[in-house]
N, C-alpha and C positions, 0 to 999 in steps of 0.2 A: 586206620591211619595211626602211625606212631608219632608222638609229639614229645619233644624235649622241653622241659620246664626248668629254667635255671634261675639262680639268685633267690632260692627259697630260704625263708627264715629257718633257723635251727629247730624250732619247736613245731614245725609243720607236721601234720599226720596225713596218711593216705585218705582218711575220712574228710579232712579239710579240702584236699584237692578234688575228691569225688564231688563234694557239694558245689564247688565252683564249676567244674567241667560238665557235670550232668545237665546244667542249664542249656548246653549247646547240643546235647544228644546223648545217645547210649554210650557209656563208658564201659569198656571191657576189662581193662587192667590198669591199675595205678601202682607205680613202684617208685619209692623214694630210696635213693642210693645212700647207704650208710657205711661208715667206717667199720671194718671187720673187728678191730680191737676194742673201740670205744662204744660202738653201737650208735654213735651220733650221726645225724644227717650230714652229708657232704655238701649240701646246698643245691642239689639238683635231683631231678627225677624224670620219670617217663609216664605218659598217659597214652593208652591205646583206645582209640575211639572206633566204633563199629563202621562208621560211614565217612568217606572222604569229605563230603560237603560239610558235615558237622565239624570235623576236625579243622578244616580250613576256616570256618567261622570262629571256632575257639581260638585259633592262632591269631587271626586278625583282631579279635576283641581283646585278647589277654596280653599280647606282646606289648611291653612298655607300661602296663597297668600296675598300679601299686596294690600290693596284697600284704597285709600284716606288716606295714611299714617298709616293704622291699619292692623295688621295681622289677617285675618279672621279665625274663628273656624266654620267649616261647617260639620254637621253631619246629618244622617238620623234620623227622628223622628219615634218612634215606639209607636203607641197608646196602652194604657193599655187594657187588655182584657175587652170587654163589652163596650168600647167607640166607638163612631162614628169615622170614618177615619179622617174627617176634622173638628171635633168639636172644636170651639174656646174656649169653656168654660172649657173643661177638661184638666187635667194635661197630659203631654207627657213625654215619656222616650226617651233618646237619646242613640244611639249605641256608 
């Protein structure tokens, strides 16, 4: 299950998100989106969890929660029809 995580603090790392989301189950991929020129976080990222039930629990628990002085926005990512499930180059829809 792919999960969007928004309103991330600039200093967040993949390891920080891994620590939080692994509490809910097996995390396959963590990706924080960064500006190509500066290398700084754009304030959002994606977490891919192995099992839907675990992903749903993470979304329910983490959406609206404060993390490093920021209130997180956590949503399921729904791929547009015809896109690969985990494609990083395609656009994604949020529920």
